[in-house]
C-alpha positions in Angstrom: 0.0 0.0 0.0 1.3 3.5 -0.9 2.4 5.6 2.0 0.2 8.7 1.6 2.5 11.0 3.3 5.3 10.0 1.0 3.0 10.4 -2.0 2.0 13.9 -0.9 5.7 14.8 -0.2 6.7 13.9 -3.8 3.6 15.3 -5.6 2.3 18.3 -3.7 5.2 20.7 -4.3 5.0 20.1 -8.1 1.2 20.4 -8.0 1.4 23.7 -6.2 4.1 24.9 -8.5 2.0 24.1 -11.6 -1.1 25.6 -10.1 0.6 28.9 -9.6 2.0 28.9 -13.1 -1.5 28.3 -14.4 -2.8 31.2 -12.2 0.0 33.4 -13.7 -1.1 32.6 -17.2 -4.8 33.2 -16.4 -4.1 36.6 -14.9 -1.8 37.7 -17.7 -4.3 36.7 -20.4 -6.9 38.9 -18.7 -4.8 42.0 -19.1 -5.6 45.0 -17.0 -3.3 46.5 -14.3 0.4 45.8 -14.0 -0.3 43.4 -11.1 -2.4 41.3 -13.4 -0.7 41.7 -16.8 2.7 41.2 -15.2 1.6 38.8 -12.4 4.9 36.9 -12.6 6.6 39.7 -10.6 4.6 38.6 -7.5 3.5 35.1 -8.4 7.1 33.8 -8.8 8.2 35.0 -5.4 5.0 33.6 -3.9 5.8 30.3 -5.7 9.3 30.3 -4.3 8.1 30.9 -0.8 5.1 28.4 -0.7 7.0 25.6 -2.5 10.0 26.1 -0.3 7.8 25.8 2.8 6.3 22.5 1.4 9.8 21.1 0.7 11.0 22.0 4.2 7.9 20.4 5.8 8.4 17.2 3.8 12.2 17.1 3.8 12.6 14.0 5.9 10.5 12.1 3.3 13.0 12.5 0.6 15.9 10.1 0.1 18.6 12.8 -0.2 22.1 11.4 0.2 25.4 12.8 -0.9 25.8 13.2 -4.6 27.1 10.0 -6.3 29.1 10.3 -9.6 29.4 14.1 -9.3 31.4 14.2 -12.5 28.5 12.7 -14.5 26.2 15.3 -12.9 28.5 18.3 -13.7 29.0 17.1 -17.3 25.3 16.6 -18.0 24.4 19.9 -16.3 26.8 21.7 -18.7 25.5 19.8 -21.8 21.9 20.6 -21.0 22.7 24.3 -20.6 24.4 24.3 -24.0 21.5 22.5 -25.6 19.1 25.1 -24.0 20.8 28.2 -25.4 22.0 26.6 -28.7 19.1 27.8 -30.9 19.9 31.4 -30.3 23.7 31.2 -29.5 24.6 28.9 -32.4 21.8 28.7 -35.0 20.6 32.2 -35.3 17.1 31.8 -33.8 15.4 35.0 -32.7 16.6 36.3 -29.4 14.0 36.1 -26.5 14.0 39.5 -24.9 10.4 39.5 -23.7 9.8 38.1 -20.3 10.5 38.5 -16.6 12.8 41.6 -16.8 14.3 42.8 -13.5 15.4 46.0 -15.2 11.9 47.2 -14.6 13.2 48.0 -11.1 16.6 49.4 -12.2 15.8 52.8 -10.6 15.2 51.1 -7.3 18.2 49.0 -6.3 16.6 47.3 -3.3 13.7 46.1 -5.5 16.1 45.2 -8.3 18.4 43.0 -6.3 15.6 41.6 -4.3 13.9 40.5 -7.5 17.1 39.1 -9.0 17.9 37.2 -5.7 14.5 35.7 -5.5 14.6 34.8 -9.2 17.9 32.9 -8.7 16.6 31.2 -5.5 13.6 29.9 -7.5 15.7 29.0 -10.5 18.7 27.3 -8.8 17.1 25.9 -5.6 13.3 25.5 -5.7 12.9 24.4 -9.3 15.5 21.7 -9.3 14.2 20.3 -6.0 10.5 20.4 -7.0 11.1 19.0 -10.5 13.6 16.3 -9.7 11.7 15.1 -6.6 8.6 14.7 -8.8 9.9 13.6 -12.2 12.9 11.4 -11.2 12.1 10.7 -7.5 8.4 9.9 -8.0 7.1 9.5 -11.6 10.1 7.6 -13.0 9.5 4.9 -10.3 5.6 5.2 -10.1 5.4 4.2 -13.8 7.2 0.9 -12.9 5.1 0.2 -9.8 2.3 2.3 -8.2 3.9 1.6 -4.8 6.9 3.6 -6.0 8.8 3.2 -2.7 9.4 -0.4 -3.6 11.3 0.6 -6.7 14.9 1.4 -6.2 15.9 4.9 -7.3 17.3 4.7 -10.8 15.5 1.5 -11.9 14.9 1.5 -15.6 11.9 0.8 -17.8 11.4 2.0 -21.4 7.8 3.2 -20.5 8.9 5.4 -17.6 12.0 6.7 -19.5 9.9 7.8 -22.5 6.9 9.2 -20.6 9.0 11.2 -18.1 11.3 12.6 -20.8 8.3 13.7 -22.9 6.2 15.0 -20.0 9.2 16.9 -18.6 9.8 18.4 -22.0 6.3 19.5 -22.8 5.8 21.0 -19.3 8.1 23.8 -20.4 7.5 26.7 -22.7 6.9 25.8 -26.4 10.1 27.3 -27.7 12.1 25.1 -25.3 10.3 21.8 -26.1 13.0 20.1 -28.1 15.8 21.1 -25.6 13.6 20.2 -22.7 12.8 16.7 -24.0 16.5 16.1 -24.6 17.2 17.5 -21.1 14.6 15.1 -19.7 16.4 12.1 -21.3 19.8 13.3 -20.0 18.5 13.9 -16.5 16.9 10.4 -16.6 20.3 9.0 -17.6 21.9 10.8 -14.6 19.3 9.0 -12.3 20.2 5.6 -13.9 23.9 6.2 -13.7 24.1 7.7 -10.2 21.1 6.1 -8.5 21.1 9.3 -6.5 18.2 11.9 -6.3 20.6 14.5 -4.9 22.9 14.1 -7.9 19.9 14.8 -10.2 19.1 17.9 -8.2 22.7 19.1 -8.3 22.8 18.5 -12.1 19.6 20.4 -12.7 20.7 23.2 -10.4 24.0 23.6 -12.3 22.1 23.9 -15.6 19.8 26.5 -14.2 22.6 28.5 -12.5 24.5 28.7 -15.9 21.2 29.6 -17.6 20.5 32.3 -15.1 23.9 33.9 -15.5 23.6 33.7 -19.3 20.2 35.4 -19.1 21.6 38.2 -17.0 24.5 38.7 -19.4 22.4 38.6 -22.6 19.1 40.1 -21.4 17.1 37.2 -22.9 14.5 37.3 -20.2 12.3 34.9 -22.1 14.4 32.0 -20.8 13.4 32.6 -17.2 
């Protein structure tokens, strides 16, 4: 029988994360005031806070050990970053300047740096934890056995490999679909090679850190 507390621990942070993304899209599509048309400026910090609280509350439910095969994680993290930016950096695709632009607060340094800090906290800490706990920690095993705790982390099946890679990919923005599907495959491979959830988190965090720094350098806010 599935341990419900474990199930909630692995699924609820992702469910809340996606619900707030949907709220952001709904508010933006309605237009109106800045608080609605640019709802990401307050929804993303709220998402960071609430998902962070859930992760803290459930932390003991996650099998987080020290990273195994760190070299594999670092290599894949770098490769995924290069895949993500390659359409614009290497193949001349249109730059993506529209998006979550912290320069909106450039005249108010406290707001600017607060916005940037929270954005990096979301990108480098909260997103890798929420996504890896759900995709690799839960779904990759759940698709092998509904009682996912009985499945060793990193166990392989073609069904779970394909479904998780595709679902992970298509959960991202449309322009990122190809890179995200490839990233899903590579992150799955890290899970199989390392058999370590923490290694998957570190790999994903490295990708996102490099992407965040690249966004700040190029101003392509659409990658946020």
